[in-house]
Backbone as CSV, one residue per row, in Angstrom:
resi,resn,N_x,N_y,N_z,CA_x,CA_y,CA_z,C_x,C_y,C_z
1,MET,3.632,-5.540,12.776,2.445,-4.995,12.111,1.325,-4.910,13.138
2,PRO,0.711,-3.733,13.377,-0.291,-3.574,14.422,-1.660,-4.120,14.000
3,GLY,-2.020,-5.302,14.498,-3.323,-5.844,14.230,-3.564,-6.125,12.770
4,LEU,-4.832,-6.086,12.342,-5.202,-6.298,10.950,-5.392,-4.993,10.246
5,LEU,-4.824,-4.877,9.052,-5.003,-3.723,8.169,-6.021,-4.096,7.081
6,PHE,-6.924,-3.188,6.777,-7.980,-3.461,5.792,-7.826,-2.519,4.603
7,GLY,-7.987,-3.063,3.412,-7.885,-2.241,2.221,-8.440,-2.892,0.993
8,THR,-8.099,-2.355,-0.143,-8.728,-2.768,-1.416,-7.733,-3.445,-2.349
9,ALA,-8.295,-4.298,-3.203,-7.523,-4.855,-4.322,-7.570,-3.890,-5.484
10,GLY,-6.613,-2.988,-5.499,-6.563,-1.975,-6.539,-7.071,-0.612,-6.094
11,ILE,-7.087,0.309,-7.024,-7.488,1.683,-6.779,-8.960,1.741,-6.430
12,PRO,-9.339,2.392,-5.328,-10.773,2.502,-4.995,-11.582,3.127,-6.151
13,HIS,-12.787,2.644,-6.328,-13.638,3.142,-7.446,-13.911,4.646,-7.347
14,SER,-13.931,5.160,-6.128,-14.241,6.565,-5.898,-13.088,7.496,-6.162
15,THR,-11.941,6.968,-6.576,-10.749,7.747,-6.823,-10.845,8.522,-8.142
16,TYR,-10.438,9.780,-8.113,-10.380,10.579,-9.350,-9.211,11.527,-9.248
17,PRO,-8.361,11.528,-10.279,-8.335,10.594,-11.396,-7.873,9.216,-10.975
18,GLN,-8.164,8.210,-11.816,-7.848,6.829,-11.482,-6.382,6.497,-11.720
19,ASN,-5.583,6.766,-10.755,-4.137,6.331,-10.819,-3.679,5.906,-9.431
20,THR,-2.556,5.295,-9.375,-2.124,4.612,-8.165,-1.893,5.602,-7.025
21,ILE,-1.265,6.725,-7.282,-0.967,7.681,-6.227,-2.263,8.282,-5.666
22,GLU,-3.197,8.641,-6.570,-4.472,9.148,-6.092,-5.233,8.048,-5.334
23,GLY,-5.086,6.806,-5.748,-5.728,5.696,-5.053,-5.203,5.591,-3.610
24,ILE,-3.913,5.733,-3.447,-3.328,5.704,-2.090,-3.908,6.814,-1.230
25,LYS,-4.002,8.015,-1.791,-4.563,9.124,-1.072,-6.001,8.879,-0.682
26,GLN,-6.771,8.259,-1.610,-8.155,7.971,-1.350,-8.326,6.887,-0.265
27,ILE,-7.425,5.908,-0.237,-7.452,4.907,0.843,-7.355,5.587,2.176
28,ALA,-6.406,6.496,2.322,-6.263,7.235,3.587,-7.469,8.095,3.879
29,HIS,-8.000,8.750,2.894,-9.193,9.577,3.064,-10.381,8.802,3.552
30,LEU,-10.527,7.575,3.060,-11.659,6.733,3.451,-11.498,6.126,4.842
31,GLY,-10.288,6.187,5.412,-10.071,5.579,6.719,-9.650,4.110,6.587
32,LEU,-9.244,3.693,5.385,-8.689,2.341,5.244,-7.179,2.395,5.453
33,ASP,-6.549,1.212,5.426,-5.169,1.117,5.892,-4.155,0.676,4.844
34,CYS,-4.620,0.057,3.786,-3.681,-0.590,2.855,-4.292,-0.722,1.481
35,MET,-3.445,-0.983,0.509,-3.919,-1.173,-0.860,-3.006,-2.201,-1.578
36,GLU,-3.607,-3.074,-2.322,-2.874,-4.010,-3.140,-2.795,-3.460,-4.573
37,ILE,-1.612,-3.192,-5.032,-1.418,-2.676,-6.414,-1.651,-3.820,-7.393
38,GLU,-2.563,-3.638,-8.335,-2.929,-4.741,-9.220,-2.167,-4.686,-10.531
39,PHE,-1.131,-5.500,-10.598,-0.349,-5.690,-11.828,-0.924,-6.849,-12.645
40,VAL,-2.198,-7.181,-12.425,-2.730,-8.432,-12.955,-2.738,-8.477,-14.482
41,LYS,-2.827,-7.319,-15.141,-2.787,-7.285,-16.605,-1.428,-6.856,-17.132
42,GLY,-0.496,-6.621,-16.235,0.851,-6.221,-16.633,1.425,-5.262,-15.602
43,VAL,2.753,-5.217,-15.543,3.442,-4.327,-14.578,3.511,-2.960,-15.245
44,TYR,2.586,-2.084,-14.815,2.386,-0.829,-15.513,3.204,0.332,-14.970
45,LEU,3.952,0.134,-13.913,4.745,1.210,-13.327,6.206,1.089,-13.723
46,THR,6.804,2.221,-14.033,8.277,2.267,-14.237,8.963,2.377,-12.885
47,GLU,10.273,2.244,-12.871,10.991,2.417,-11.610,10.775,3.790,-11.017
48,ALA,10.783,4.821,-11.860,10.546,6.200,-11.413,9.154,6.321,-10.819
49,ASP,8.165,5.791,-11.530,6.787,5.825,-11.041,6.702,5.123,-9.673
50,ALA,7.360,3.944,-9.577,7.302,3.159,-8.349,7.908,3.923,-7.163
51,SER,8.970,4.661,-7.408,9.578,5.479,-6.354,8.580,6.570,-5.867
52,SER,7.838,7.141,-6.816,6.841,8.151,-6.447,5.715,7.513,-5.633
53,VAL,5.325,6.319,-6.014,4.307,5.562,-5.276,4.747,5.304,-3.832
54,ALA,5.994,4.925,-3.666,6.537,4.649,-2.345,6.471,5.902,-1.461
55,ARG,6.838,7.040,-2.044,6.779,8.275,-1.260,5.355,8.654,-0.890
56,ALA,4.424,8.425,-1.806,3.018,8.763,-1.533,2.492,7.867,-0.441
57,ALA,2.818,6.575,-0.488,2.309,5.650,0.532,2.884,5.962,1.900
58,GLN,4.181,6.285,1.937,4.788,6.657,3.221,4.165,7.896,3.792
59,SER,3.931,8.883,2.943,3.318,10.128,3.385,1.914,9.934,3.907
60,ALA,1.134,9.033,3.252,-0.258,8.802,3.626,-0.416,7.778,4.750
61,GLY,0.667,7.082,5.060,0.586,6.013,6.083,-0.206,4.814,5.611
62,VAL,-0.086,4.503,4.310,-0.807,3.365,3.708,0.185,2.235,3.407
63,ALA,-0.114,1.058,3.882,0.728,-0.131,3.625,0.384,-0.676,2.235
64,LEU,1.434,-1.066,1.517,1.222,-1.546,0.141,1.618,-3.021,0.019
65,SER,0.872,-3.682,-0.885,1.275,-4.992,-1.386,1.003,-4.940,-2.905
66,ALA,1.243,-6.013,-3.613,0.972,-6.023,-5.034,0.530,-7.412,-5.481
67,HIS,-0.079,-7.489,-6.652,-0.513,-8.766,-7.233,0.092,-8.871,-8.606
68,ALA,0.843,-9.957,-8.828,1.544,-10.164,-10.092,0.528,-10.470,-11.217
69,PRO,0.990,-10.346,-12.461,0.109,-10.667,-13.583,-0.504,-12.056,-13.523
70,TYR,-1.702,-12.166,-14.048,-2.432,-13.431,-14.017,-1.780,-14.494,-14.907
71,TYR,-1.077,-14.042,-15.937,-0.639,-14.982,-16.987,0.714,-15.645,-16.629
72,LEU,0.759,-16.214,-15.407,1.911,-17.013,-14.976,1.489,-18.496,-14.979
73,ASN,2.441,-19.339,-15.306,2.190,-20.766,-15.170,3.512,-21.487,-14.894
74,PHE,3.781,-21.700,-13.608,5.005,-22.375,-13.213,4.930,-23.901,-13.380
75,ASN,3.850,-24.370,-14.024,3.750,-25.778,-14.393,3.481,-25.956,-15.866
76,SER,3.831,-24.957,-16.657,3.657,-25.078,-18.101,4.483,-26.251,-18.646
77,HIS,3.993,-26.879,-19.687,4.751,-27.948,-20.331,5.674,-27.410,-21.419
78,GLU,5.688,-26.065,-21.582,6.569,-25.431,-22.540,7.662,-24.641,-21.849
79,PRO,8.914,-25.048,-22.021,10.036,-24.357,-21.341,10.030,-22.840,-21.546
80,LYS,9.659,-22.401,-22.720,9.638,-20.959,-23.002,8.666,-20.235,-22.075
81,LYS,7.515,-20.849,-21.845,6.510,-20.246,-20.960,6.928,-20.280,-19.500
82,LEU,7.670,-21.343,-19.107,8.190,-21.413,-17.756,9.149,-20.270,-17.502
83,ARG,10.067,-20.037,-18.442,11.076,-18.973,-18.287,10.373,-17.609,-18.333
84,ALA,9.371,-17.481,-19.185,8.630,-16.221,-19.237,7.924,-15.938,-17.915
85,SER,7.349,-16.972,-17.296,6.713,-16.815,-16.013,7.693,-16.348,-14.949
86,GLN,8.879,-16.931,-14.970,9.917,-16.492,-14.031,10.272,-15.034,-14.207
87,GLY,10.419,-14.617,-15.480,10.769,-13.224,-15.761,9.692,-12.261,-15.367
88,ILE,8.456,-12.614,-15.593,7.336,-11.741,-15.241,7.241,-11.601,-13.726
89,LEU,7.377,-12.708,-13.009,7.304,-12.623,-11.531,8.462,-11.809,-10.969
90,HIS,9.633,-12.003,-11.517,10.785,-11.255,-11.048,10.630,-9.776,-11.295
91,LYS,10.141,-9.405,-12.484,9.916,-7.980,-12.777,8.878,-7.377,-11.845
92,ALA,7.762,-8.110,-11.606,6.745,-7.613,-10.700,7.303,-7.434,-9.274
93,ALA,8.149,-8.391,-8.847,8.771,-8.291,-7.519,9.710,-7.087,-7.422
94,ARG,10.447,-6.834,-8.451,11.387,-5.715,-8.441,10.627,-4.359,-8.358
95,ILE,9.613,-4.199,-9.160,8.870,-2.972,-9.161,8.033,-2.819,-7.861
96,ALA,7.455,-3.914,-7.404,6.696,-3.888,-6.153,7.573,-3.492,-4.987
97,SER,8.787,-4.015,-4.974,9.738,-3.666,-3.898,10.063,-2.183,-3.917
98,ILE,10.292,-1.620,-5.108,10.574,-0.167,-5.202,9.385,0.642,-4.683
99,CYS,8.162,0.125,-4.922,6.948,0.783,-4.415,6.895,0.753,-2.887
100,GLY,7.685,-0.088,-2.272,7.590,-0.266,-0.833,6.617,-1.333,-0.396
101,ALA,6.178,-2.150,-1.368,5.236,-3.237,-1.033,5.928,-4.275,-0.171
102,ARG,5.157,-4.872,0.723,5.695,-5.886,1.621,5.540,-7.284,1.049
103,SER,4.538,-7.467,0.217,4.227,-8.786,-0.325,3.848,-8.677,-1.785
104,LEU,4.085,-9.784,-2.532,3.648,-9.895,-3.914,2.835,-11.195,-4.038
105,VAL,1.544,-11.070,-4.310,0.668,-12.205,-4.466,0.776,-12.663,-5.910
106,PHE,0.687,-13.990,-6.147,0.667,-14.509,-7.501,-0.055,-15.832,-7.557
107,HIS,-0.586,-16.138,-8.751,-1.217,-17.447,-9.026,-0.153,-18.331,-9.626
108,PRO,0.265,-19.438,-8.954,1.373,-20.226,-9.450,1.131,-20.909,-10.812
109,GLY,-0.138,-21.308,-11.100,-0.342,-21.948,-12.398,-1.446,-22.961,-12.341
110,PHE,-1.360,-23.932,-13.264,-2.410,-24.933,-13.485,-1.797,-26.357,-13.445
111,TYR,-2.629,-27.313,-13.144,-2.137,-28.710,-13.094,-1.814,-29.218,-14.486
112,MET,-2.513,-28.734,-15.517,-2.223,-29.124,-16.904,-2.374,-30.632,-17.104
113,GLY,-3.271,-31.255,-16.350,-3.451,-32.699,-16.464,-2.436,-33.543,-15.684
114,ASP,-1.473,-32.894,-15.052,-0.477,-33.600,-14.273,-1.043,-33.989,-12.897
115,PRO,-0.552,-35.072,-12.299,-0.884,-35.354,-10.909,-0.409,-34.207,-10.022
116,PRO,-1.167,-33.855,-8.987,-0.807,-32.724,-8.141,0.664,-32.800,-7.619
117,GLN,1.114,-33.978,-7.269,2.491,-34.100,-6.736,3.529,-33.709,-7.777
118,LYS,3.295,-34.132,-9.031,4.217,-33.769,-10.114,4.162,-32.255,-10.381
119,ALA,2.956,-31.705,-10.396,2.842,-30.249,-10.607,3.535,-29.484,-9.481
120,TYR,3.385,-29.964,-8.268,4.038,-29.317,-7.129,5.573,-29.286,-7.319
121,SER,6.140,-30.395,-7.730,7.599,-30.460,-7.912,8.071,-29.448,-8.972
122,THR,7.318,-29.311,-10.060,7.684,-28.377,-11.109,7.543,-26.949,-10.652
123,VAL,6.423,-26.628,-10.020,6.211,-25.270,-9.487,7.347,-24.892,-8.515
124,LYS,7.630,-25.789,-7.612,8.664,-25.501,-6.616,10.034,-25.286,-7.290
125,GLU,10.381,-26.100,-8.260,11.675,-25.995,-8.936,11.837,-24.625,-9.569
126,TYR,10.855,-24.185,-10.338,11.008,-22.918,-11.079,10.781,-21.712,-10.180
127,LEU,9.957,-21.856,-9.188,9.781,-20.765,-8.233,11.044,-20.556,-7.381
128,ALA,11.693,-21.660,-7.030,12.927,-21.560,-6.218,14.000,-20.751,-6.927
129,GLU,14.033,-20.799,-8.236,15.041,-20.033,-8.983,14.762,-18.539,-8.875
130,VAL,13.474,-18.158,-8.870,13.137,-16.741,-8.700,13.450,-16.310,-7.262
131,VAL,13.121,-17.141,-6.303,13.428,-16.856,-4.900,14.952,-16.614,-4.729
132,ALA,15.748,-17.480,-5.333,17.203,-17.345,-5.190,17.698,-16.058,-5.861
133,LYS,17.127,-15.684,-6.976,17.541,-14.441,-7.658,17.201,-13.230,-6.823
134,LEU,15.995,-13.233,-6.230,15.611,-12.108,-5.374,16.516,-12.007,-4.147
135,LYS,16.893,-13.139,-3.600,17.790,-13.166,-2.461,19.139,-12.557,-2.835
136,ASP,19.674,-12.959,-4.030,20.938,-12.430,-4.497,20.873,-10.882,-4.648
137,GLU,19.697,-10.399,-5.030,19.543,-8.947,-5.222,19.172,-8.241,-3.918
138,GLU,19.100,-8.996,-2.808,18.732,-8.468,-1.499,17.349,-7.843,-1.513
139,ASN,16.463,-8.435,-2.282,15.071,-8.015,-2.356,14.311,-8.855,-1.308
140,ARG,13.858,-8.223,-0.253,13.212,-8.927,0.860,11.704,-9.006,0.753
141,LEU,11.192,-8.657,-0.416,9.758,-8.820,-0.631,9.325,-10.275,-0.392
142,CYS,8.149,-10.455,0.203,7.619,-11.804,0.443,6.746,-12.229,-0.771
143,LEU,7.109,-13.341,-1.367,6.284,-13.914,-2.423,5.179,-14.741,-1.825
144,ARG,3.929,-14.499,-2.341,2.761,-15.151,-1.686,1.936,-15.897,-2.722
145,PRO,2.131,-17.201,-2.875,1.256,-17.980,-3.729,-0.163,-17.957,-3.134
146,GLU,-1.141,-17.797,-4.008,-2.512,-17.590,-3.563,-3.316,-18.888,-3.608
147,VAL,-4.123,-19.101,-2.583,-5.072,-20.185,-2.611,-6.045,-19.942,-3.743
148,SER,-6.214,-20.954,-4.619,-7.004,-20.748,-5.819,-8.436,-21.289,-5.688
149,GLY,-9.248,-20.815,-6.623,-10.716,-21.064,-6.482,-11.244,-22.196,-7.371
150,LYS,-10.380,-22.810,-8.223,-10.848,-23.822,-9.146,-9.963,-25.093,-9.017
151,GLY,-10.599,-26.204,-9.204,-9.861,-27.478,-9.078,-8.812,-27.704,-10.128
152,THR,-8.849,-26.957,-11.234,-7.823,-27.066,-12.296,-6.596,-26.262,-11.970
153,GLN,-6.675,-25.383,-10.972,-5.560,-24.478,-10.622,-4.739,-25.054,-9.483
154,PHE,-3.458,-24.921,-9.633,-2.550,-25.194,-8.508,-2.871,-24.218,-7.403
155,GLY,-2.927,-24.669,-6.156,-3.100,-23.725,-5.073,-4.114,-24.151,-4.023
156,THR,-3.971,-25.344,-3.516,-4.766,-25.753,-2.340,-4.122,-25.138,-1.128
157,ILE,-4.848,-25.163,-0.009,-4.226,-24.712,1.275,-2.967,-25.499,1.551
158,LYS,-3.017,-26.801,1.376,-1.876,-27.655,1.653,-0.670,-27.297,0.776
159,GLU,-0.966,-27.014,-0.494,0.132,-26.721,-1.454,0.841,-25.391,-1.138
160,VAL,0.034,-24.348,-0.824,0.665,-23.069,-0.538,1.414,-23.091,0.793
161,ILE,0.907,-23.878,1.742,1.606,-23.997,3.004,2.928,-24.771,2.787
162,LYS,2.862,-25.844,2.016,4.102,-26.619,1.787,5.162,-25.790,1.053
163,LEU,4.767,-25.014,0.049,5.717,-24.130,-0.614,6.339,-23.176,0.377
164,SER,5.504,-22.625,1.275,5.972,-21.660,2.245,6.932,-22.306,3.267
165,ASN,6.724,-23.561,3.535,7.605,-24.287,4.442,8.941,-24.578,3.808
166,GLU,8.929,-24.810,2.504,10.144,-25.320,1.827,10.940,-24.271,1.119
167,LEU,10.409,-23.097,0.936,11.122,-22.015,0.262,11.174,-20.772,1.135
168,GLU,12.377,-20.308,1.335,12.600,-19.095,2.150,12.044,-17.887,1.406
169,GLY,11.356,-16.983,2.143,10.829,-15.797,1.534,9.510,-15.991,0.901
170,VAL,8.856,-17.140,1.134,7.527,-17.429,0.584,6.565,-17.663,1.715
171,ALA,5.356,-17.104,1.588,4.325,-17.240,2.607,2.960,-17.266,1.892
172,PRO,1.919,-17.826,2.548,0.633,-17.956,1.868,-0.099,-16.624,1.698
173,CYS,-0.847,-16.560,0.579,-1.942,-15.599,0.485,-3.211,-16.453,0.606
174,VAL,-3.926,-16.291,1.698,-5.093,-17.112,1.959,-6.346,-16.404,1.470
175,ASP,-6.908,-16.903,0.375,-8.145,-16.341,-0.144,-9.263,-17.267,0.316
176,PHE,-9.961,-16.810,1.363,-11.005,-17.621,1.989,-12.194,-17.825,1.078
177,ALA,-12.503,-16.850,0.238,-13.616,-17.007,-0.702,-13.224,-18.076,-1.748
178,HIS,-12.020,-18.049,-2.241,-11.569,-19.045,-3.187,-11.640,-20.458,-2.602
179,TRP,-11.212,-20.608,-1.393,-11.180,-21.933,-0.762,-12.617,-22.435,-0.521
180,HIS,-13.489,-21.510,-0.146,-14.899,-21.897,0.013,-15.498,-22.364,-1.305
181,ALA,-15.208,-21.623,-2.393,-15.741,-21.970,-3.727,-15.139,-23.284,-4.226
182,ARG,-13.876,-23.476,-3.967,-13.171,-24.682,-4.465,-13.635,-25.943,-3.744
183,SER,-13.786,-25.796,-2.402,-14.096,-26.940,-1.577,-15.580,-27.210,-1.440
184,GLY,-16.386,-26.162,-1.648,-17.792,-26.294,-1.389,-18.121,-26.308,0.081
185,ALA,-17.130,-26.039,0.914,-17.257,-26.068,2.360,-16.485,-24.885,2.919
186,PHE,-15.878,-25.061,4.105,-15.014,-24.041,4.700,-15.730,-22.674,4.692
187,ASN,-16.884,-22.675,5.370,-17.673,-21.431,5.452,-18.345,-21.296,6.807
188,SER,-17.619,-21.746,7.835,-18.139,-21.629,9.205,-16.980,-21.282,10.127
189,TYR,-17.314,-20.815,11.321,-16.276,-20.418,12.279,-15.294,-21.575,12.492
190,ASP,-15.791,-22.778,12.776,-14.891,-23.890,13.049,-14.021,-24.244,11.870
191,GLU,-14.570,-24.143,10.662,-13.774,-24.444,9.452,-12.715,-23.362,9.215
192,PHE,-13.081,-22.115,9.408,-12.103,-21.034,9.290,-10.962,-21.223,10.299
193,MET,-11.361,-21.592,11.514,-10.344,-21.824,12.547,-9.437,-22.999,12.160
194,SER,-10.005,-24.003,11.515,-9.171,-25.150,11.149,-8.093,-24.737,10.126
195,VAL,-8.437,-23.837,9.216,-7.419,-23.332,8.262,-6.327,-22.566,8.994
196,LEU,-6.754,-21.682,9.879,-5.797,-20.897,10.603,-4.915,-21.733,11.508
197,ASP,-5.507,-22.777,12.125,-4.725,-23.708,12.971,-3.726,-24.473,12.146
198,GLN,-4.131,-24.849,10.896,-3.224,-25.563,10.019,-2.020,-24.714,9.660
199,ILE,-2.253,-23.440,9.401,-1.145,-22.510,9.103,-0.240,-22.363,10.297
200,LYS,-0.845,-22.191,11.474,-0.059,-22.024,12.709,0.806,-23.252,12.999
201,GLU,0.195,-24.418,12.854,0.905,-25.657,13.167,2.048,-25.917,12.174
202,SER,1.859,-25.558,10.937,2.849,-25.820,9.897,3.915,-24.758,9.810
203,LEU,3.527,-23.477,9.978,4.472,-22.393,9.726,4.820,-21.580,10.991
204,GLY,4.131,-21.864,12.071,4.480,-21.179,13.318,3.636,-19.929,13.580
205,GLU,3.701,-19.453,14.767,2.942,-18.281,15.193,3.290,-17.057,14.308
206,GLU,4.521,-16.948,13.845,4.932,-15.799,13.039,4.104,-15.699,11.762
207,ALA,3.630,-16.836,11.220,2.808,-16.815,10.006,1.445,-16.207,10.298
208,ILE,0.912,-16.477,11.457,-0.377,-15.884,11.889,-0.256,-14.380,12.127
209,GLU,0.922,-13.968,12.553,1.193,-12.561,12.875,1.606,-11.767,11.650
210,ASN,1.722,-12.397,10.482,2.087,-11.695,9.261,1.304,-12.320,8.095
211,MET,-0.012,-12.191,8.112,-0.853,-12.817,7.116,-1.143,-11.878,5.972
212,HIS,-1.454,-12.451,4.822,-2.008,-11.686,3.717,-3.259,-12.442,3.292
213,ILE,-4.410,-11.753,3.399,-5.701,-12.419,3.267,-6.511,-11.683,2.201
214,HIS,-7.209,-12.483,1.351,-8.191,-11.953,0.417,-9.590,-12.381,0.869
215,ILE,-10.520,-11.425,0.812,-11.924,-11.721,1.148,-12.807,-11.038,0.142
216,SER,-13.838,-11.764,-0.282,-14.915,-11.190,-1.099,-16.069,-12.131,-1.004
217,GLY,-17.251,-11.730,-1.484,-18.289,-12.666,-1.758,-17.884,-13.431,-2.995
218,ILE,-18.516,-14.588,-3.240,-18.121,-15.373,-4.411,-19.308,-16.205,-4.905
219,ALA,-19.389,-16.270,-6.215,-20.322,-17.189,-6.881,-19.506,-18.413,-7.349
220,TYR,-20.090,-19.605,-7.215,-19.353,-20.803,-7.538,-20.292,-21.894,-7.984
221,GLY,-19.712,-22.891,-8.659,-20.429,-24.016,-9.132,-19.690,-25.309,-8.851
222,ALA,-20.021,-26.370,-9.557,-19.408,-27.668,-9.333,-17.895,-27.619,-9.554
223,ARG,-17.424,-26.734,-10.449,-16.000,-26.654,-10.738,-15.284,-25.559,-9.976
224,GLY,-16.011,-24.932,-9.047,-15.372,-23.923,-8.203,-15.795,-22.512,-8.554
225,GLU,-14.835,-21.590,-8.400,-15.100,-20.162,-8.559,-15.690,-19.794,-9.912
226,LEU,-16.699,-18.902,-9.888,-17.238,-18.330,-11.100,-16.893,-16.854,-11.182
227,ARG,-17.222,-16.091,-10.137,-16.925,-14.659,-10.128,-17.042,-14.149,-8.685
228,HIS,-16.439,-13.002,-8.464,-16.582,-12.328,-7.157,-17.919,-11.634,-7.051
229,LEU,-18.449,-11.565,-5.826,-19.693,-10.910,-5.548,-19.523,-9.955,-4.363
230,PRO,-20.416,-8.942,-4.243,-20.453,-8.151,-3.032,-20.673,-9.083,-1.820
231,LEU,-20.161,-8.718,-0.673,-20.232,-9.569,0.496,-21.658,-9.949,0.839
232,ASN,-22.558,-8.970,0.829,-23.917,-9.234,1.267,-24.825,-9.817,0.184
233,GLU,-24.212,-10.130,-0.985,-24.943,-10.812,-2.051,-24.428,-12.240,-2.248
234,SER,-23.692,-12.745,-1.259,-23.098,-14.059,-1.337,-23.373,-14.802,-0.031
235,ASP,-22.968,-16.105,-0.010,-23.210,-16.878,1.190,-21.997,-16.924,2.110
236,LEU,-20.937,-16.159,1.764,-19.739,-16.192,2.627,-20.070,-15.616,4.006
237,ARG,-19.782,-16.394,5.031,-20.043,-15.981,6.419,-18.858,-15.177,6.915
238,TYR,-18.787,-13.957,6.433,-17.565,-13.174,6.709,-17.465,-12.730,8.174
239,ILE,-18.611,-12.602,8.866,-18.527,-12.262,10.281,-17.876,-13.398,11.054
240,GLU,-18.236,-14.613,10.728,-17.603,-15.768,11.384,-16.097,-15.832,11.045
241,LEU,-15.757,-15.480,9.834,-14.344,-15.421,9.450,-13.615,-14.359,10.251
242,LEU,-14.211,-13.209,10.374,-13.580,-12.129,11.174,-13.412,-12.541,12.626
243,ARG,-14.386,-13.251,13.164,-14.302,-13.748,14.538,-13.121,-14.717,14.673
244,ALA,-12.988,-15.587,13.686,-11.905,-16.573,13.719,-10.546,-15.843,13.656
245,LEU,-10.437,-14.825,12.829,-9.202,-14.068,12.741,-8.895,-13.369,14.076
246,ARG,-9.944,-12.801,14.671,-9.751,-12.137,15.996,-9.316,-13.145,17.027
247,ASP,-9.997,-14.284,17.085,-9.740,-15.261,18.158,-8.380,-15.938,18.002
248,THR,-7.874,-15.978,16.770,-6.540,-16.568,16.518,-5.432,-15.536,16.796
249,GLY,-5.815,-14.274,16.910,-4.801,-13.230,17.092,-4.096,-12.865,15.792
250,ALA,-4.806,-13.085,14.668,-4.165,-12.823,13.380,-3.822,-11.358,13.194
251,LYS,-2.693,-11.131,12.532,-2.236,-9.797,12.179,-1.839,-9.806,10.711
252,GLY,-1.793,-8.641,10.107,-1.382,-8.547,8.719,-2.364,-7.755,7.894
253,THR,-2.535,-8.182,6.666,-3.274,-7.404,5.650,-4.504,-8.176,5.189
254,VAL,-5.678,-7.480,5.186,-6.892,-8.037,4.654,-7.284,-7.213,3.438
255,ILE,-7.260,-7.834,2.272,-7.579,-7.170,1.019,-8.943,-7.599,0.519
256,CYS,-9.815,-6.622,0.277,-11.153,-6.891,-0.217,-11.156,-6.884,-1.741
257,GLU,-11.679,-7.957,-2.319,-11.781,-8.080,-3.795,-13.202,-8.016,-4.291
258,SER,-14.088,-7.525,-3.463,-15.504,-7.401,-3.860,-15.704,-6.425,-4.979
259,PRO,-16.714,-6.580,-5.842,-17.034,-5.537,-6.814,-17.361,-4.194,-6.165
260,LYS,-17.880,-4.226,-4.936,-18.105,-2.999,-4.162,-16.823,-2.779,-3.334
261,LEU,-15.800,-2.338,-4.016,-14.427,-2.438,-3.521,-14.247,-1.774,-2.158
262,GLU,-14.278,-0.445,-2.137,-14.038,0.242,-0.864,-15.228,0.140,0.089
263,GLU,-16.433,0.025,-0.472,-17.610,-0.112,0.390,-17.504,-1.395,1.247
264,ASP,-17.123,-2.504,0.604,-17.022,-3.768,1.377,-15.752,-3.819,2.182
265,ALA,-14.699,-3.126,1.776,-13.500,-3.046,2.621,-13.787,-2.331,3.901
266,LEU,-14.570,-1.277,3.810,-14.983,-0.526,5.028,-15.926,-1.390,5.832
267,LEU,-16.824,-2.155,5.200,-17.728,-3.034,5.929,-16.910,-4.052,6.733
268,LEU,-15.877,-4.633,6.112,-15.031,-5.572,6.818,-14.325,-4.928,8.002
269,LYS,-13.760,-3.765,7.799,-13.053,-3.101,8.894,-14.011,-2.740,10.021
270,GLU,-15.134,-2.168,9.671,-16.094,-1.735,10.700,-16.648,-2.957,11.450
271,SER,-16.937,-4.046,10.686,-17.441,-5.268,11.344,-16.423,-5.872,12.276
272,PHE,-15.138,-5.865,11.859,-14.093,-6.384,12.712,-13.943,-5.560,13.972
273,CYS,-13.955,-4.258,13.815,-13.773,-3.379,14.979,-14.971,-3.427,15.911
274,SER,-16.134,-3.868,15.388,-17.352,-3.950,16.217,-17.523,-5.283,16.919
275,LEU,-16.635,-6.212,16.612,-16.775,-7.523,17.302,-16.614,-7.375,18.788
276,PRO,-17.400,-8.075,19.568,-17.256,-7.958,21.028,-15.903,-8.515,21.469
277,GLN,-15.423,-7.999,22.559,-14.175,-8.516,23.114,-14.269,-9.974,23.416
278,LYS,-13.177,-10.689,23.133,-13.116,-12.112,23.481,-12.641,-12.240,24.927
279,TYR,-13.418,-13.026,25.694,-13.033,-13.209,27.103,-12.572,-14.621,27.331
């Protein structure tokens, strides 16, 4: 993957009509590089639709990823909901793969009052079954558990790295805004570098060369994330983050989740490209 690719979480606001294929065309028209298909409210594409999306993305030179529905919980205390979460993630992975997506981001679930170690064991057990099923189907899509923004949610940096270490075909989705909101820290060049160094030390250089990153401004309180904000209306030091990504030699996909979707995606790309050379 050549350097960092910048794009939007979903169809750009300026797209008309608002559909996935037109969104891909608009990404290319804007000079962006990638788009994350948002299945967050449900997997809305059929297999035939997904094949058309793949052709459109290939024609436009736009790299695709996808985000699974929000309503997953791999630590549910109800077996029926655990199996439903597996089925939803598998369906999203199957359709995303047909679209030509390289990665599928998902929120693993909630602690549900369990100790983090117990929640981790449950999440890993049920996620491993989905991973095995995708492997049997020769689906090479990368599943990416996302760093979460609230203390009630499974998904610390350590947890997503550990899952990625222990399950084949799993890699982190590092949402730096979420981690800043959750921790109340991690908003400086040195702190961003510490996260990247942790990934490199645990998962190897190949993880740094194939990253999937979410960036936005963020509002937060004592319990973590409240809502996404435009970059310049938040305290996220995104220029320092971009410097850290450059200095680490990071490659992969940077997805902007700002309310100013394509505007802030372009701001990120232009800011990154304007960084002075590192000597």
